C-alpha positions in Angstrom: 0.0 0.0 0.0 1.5 3.4 -1.0 2.2 6.0 1.7 0.0 9.0 1.7 2.9 11.4 1.6 6.0 11.1 -0.6 9.2 10.6 1.4 11.2 13.8 1.8 14.9 14.4 2.1 16.3 17.2 4.2 17.2 20.3 2.3 20.7 21.7 2.7 20.7 24.8 4.9 20.3 28.1 3.0 21.7 31.4 4.1 19.6 34.5 3.4 20.9 36.8 0.6 24.5 35.7 0.5 25.1 35.6 4.3 27.6 32.9 5.1 28.6 31.5 8.5 31.9 32.9 9.7 34.8 30.4 9.7 35.5 29.0 13.1 39.2 29.9 12.6 38.3 33.6 12.9 35.8 33.2 15.7 36.5 30.0 17.6 33.8 29.0 20.0 34.3 27.0 23.2 31.5 24.5 23.6 30.6 21.9 26.2 32.0 18.5 25.4 28.7 16.8 26.5 25.8 19.0 25.4 27.5 21.4 22.9 26.2 24.5 24.8 28.3 27.7 24.1 30.6 28.4 27.0 32.8 31.2 25.5 34.4 32.7 22.5 38.1 33.2 22.0 39.0 36.8 21.1 42.6 38.1 20.8 44.1 35.2 22.6 41.7 35.4 25.6 38.4 33.8 26.3 35.3 35.9 26.4 32.7 34.6 28.8 29.2 36.1 29.1 26.6 35.3 31.8 23.1 36.5 32.7 22.4 40.0 33.9 25.3 41.6 32.0 28.2 39.7 33.7 31.1 39.5 31.2 34.7 38.3 31.7 37.8 38.2 29.5 40.1 35.5 31.0 43.5 34.0 30.1 44.3 30.4 29.5 43.9 27.7 30.8 40.2 28.1 31.3 37.9 25.8 33.3 34.1 26.1 33.5 31.2 24.1 34.6 28.4 23.9 31.9 25.3 25.6 33.1 23.2 23.2 31.0 24.4 19.8 32.0 27.0 20.4 34.8 30.0 18.9 32.9 33.4 20.4 33.8 35.1 21.7 30.7 38.7 22.9 30.1 40.4 24.8 27.3 44.2 24.9 27.7 45.0 27.2 24.7 43.2 29.3 22.1 43.3 26.4 19.7 41.4 24.0 21.9 
């Protein structure tokens, strides 16, 4: 018996009017190793951390942080991690 809807394949992501994602080399993100939540962004050799209610920090390496989403302890020892 045929299915009522034809099978679909996922379309590749499209970017509006020529917008492209920035390469991670120029804007490396530090993400949780377990849940992939964004923990910080490396800028000019330091890690930029932002929290609720306007709390922002620029810290040097090595950096350790507990993920606010899943509680996993994460570590970045250099800007390339």
